[in-house]
C-alpha positions in Angstrom: 3.7 6.6 -14.4 5.2 5.8 -11.1 5.3 8.2 -8.2 7.4 7.9 -5.0 5.7 9.1 -1.8 7.9 9.9 1.2 5.1 9.8 3.7 5.9 12.1 6.7 9.6 11.6 6.2 10.8 13.4 9.3 7.6 13.1 11.3 7.0 16.8 11.2 3.4 17.7 10.5 1.6 16.3 7.5 3.7 17.7 4.7 5.5 15.4 2.4 6.9 15.4 -1.2 5.9 13.1 -4.0 8.7 12.5 -6.6 8.6 10.9 -10.1 10.6 7.8 -10.9 13.6 10.1 -11.8 13.7 11.5 -8.3 12.2 14.9 -9.3 9.8 16.5 -6.8 6.4 16.8 -8.6 3.8 17.3 -5.9 3.6 18.5 -2.3 1.0 17.2 0.2 0.6 20.2 2.5 -1.3 19.5 5.7 -3.0 22.5 7.1 -2.8 22.8 10.9 -5.0 24.8 13.2 -8.1 24.3 11.0 -11.6 23.4 12.3 -11.5 20.3 10.1 -8.6 18.2 8.8 -7.4 19.7 5.5 -4.7 18.9 3.0 -3.7 20.6 -0.2 -2.0 18.9 -3.1 0.3 21.4 -4.7 2.4 21.4 -7.8 6.1 22.6 -7.8 5.1 26.2 -8.3 2.9 26.1 -5.2 -0.4 26.1 -7.0 -3.1 24.2 -5.3 -4.3 21.4 -7.6 -6.6 19.5 -5.2 -8.1 20.4 -1.8 -8.8 17.5 0.6 -10.8 17.9 3.7 -12.8 15.9 6.2 -16.5 16.2 5.7 -18.2 17.9 8.7 -21.2 16.3 10.4 -21.2 12.9 8.7 -22.2 9.6 10.3 -19.1 7.8 8.9 -15.7 9.4 8.5 -15.7 10.9 5.0 -13.2 12.9 3.1 -14.0 15.3 0.3 -11.8 16.0 -2.7 -12.2 19.4 -4.5 -10.6 21.1 -7.5 -11.0 24.8 -8.0 -13.6 25.0 -5.1 -15.8 22.4 -6.9 -16.5 19.0 -5.4 -14.8 16.2 -7.3 -15.2 13.2 -5.1 -16.1 11.8 -1.7 -14.2 9.0 -0.1 -15.5 6.8 2.7 -15.1 3.3 4.1 -17.2 0.7 2.2 -17.1 -2.4 4.2 -14.9 -4.4 6.6 -13.3 -7.7 6.0 -10.7 -9.6 8.0 -7.7 -9.0 5.7 -8.5 -6.1 3.5 -10.0 -2.6 3.9 -12.5 -1.4 1.3 -13.3 2.3 0.5 -15.7 3.7 -2.0 -14.9 6.8 -4.1 -17.9 8.5 -5.5 -17.0 11.0 -8.2 -19.5 13.8 -8.9 -20.2 12.5 -12.4 -21.7 9.3 -10.8 -18.6 7.1 -11.4 -17.6 4.9 -8.5 -14.1 3.7 -7.8 -13.2 0.9 -5.4 -10.1 1.0 -3.2 -9.1 -2.2 -1.5 -6.2 -3.8 0.1 -4.0 -3.5 3.2 -4.2 0.3 3.5 -2.1 0.8 6.6 0.6 -1.5 5.0 0.5 0.7 1.9 -0.5 -2.3 -0.2 -3.7 -1.5 -2.0 -5.3 -0.8 -5.4 -7.6 1.8 -6.9 -10.0 0.2 -9.5 -12.9 1.3 -11.8 -15.3 -1.5 -12.7 -12.6 -4.2 -12.1 -9.9 -2.3 -14.1 -6.8 -1.4 -12.2 -6.2 2.4 -12.3 -3.4 2.6 -9.7 -1.4 0.2 -7.6 0.0 1.5 -4.3 2.8 -0.5 -2.7 5.9 -0.4 -0.5 7.3 -3.6 -2.1 9.3 -1.5 -4.6 11.2 0.3 -1.8 13.4 -0.5 1.2 13.1 2.9 2.8 10.6 3.1 5.7 7.7 5.5 5.2 8.1 5.3 1.5 5.7 3.8 -1.0 5.0 3.9 -4.7 1.9 4.8 -6.7 2.0 3.1 -10.1 -0.6 4.6 -12.4 -1.6 2.0 -15.0 -3.7 4.1 -17.4 -2.2 6.9 -19.5 -5.5 8.9 -19.4 -5.8 8.7 -15.6 -5.5 11.9 -13.5 -2.4 11.5 -11.3 -3.4 14.3 -8.9 -6.8 12.7 -8.3 -5.4 9.2 -7.8 -2.8 10.6 -5.4 -5.5 12.5 -3.5 -7.6 9.3 -3.2 -4.5 7.4 -1.8 -4.0 10.3 0.7 -7.6 10.1 1.8 -7.9 6.4 2.3 -4.6 6.2 4.2 -5.7 9.1 6.5 -9.1 7.5 7.1 -7.5 4.1 7.9 -5.1 5.8 10.3 -7.9 7.7 12.0 -9.9 4.6 12.4 -6.9 2.8 14.0 -6.4 5.8 16.3 -3.2 7.2 14.8 -4.2 10.8 15.3 -1.2 13.1 15.1 
């Protein structure tokens, strides 16, 4: 499955559409303004909230929390720093850990579980600015969760660099 993300296409807020490889809109990332903490909702085409993403309050390191149906699903935070690649750790509530690494701000990174590629995020498939693809490599993977993870690590990397909107 390949998803096309038009990241802040018009620079208005933090809302943007995700399309499938046939150009059909399948998800909306809806940034919630005027909240005490940074919040995003991942919605389906009917406007139902599939995933809630928010910054964790009072944490030492910047951390984002992913919830489904008001239940914690995962936390995302920076793992370590290297010269060329950023690394983030995703801790799922069942104890599973995912590794996210690559050039996050360039939209060239991967989401892996125990060395197995779950999703590849890249701009190399597109010529349009502020557009990147999310290629899901496993049929049994949760597209909404992988998309939420990508949103989290990109936002954390932008925040660290000082790209506050």
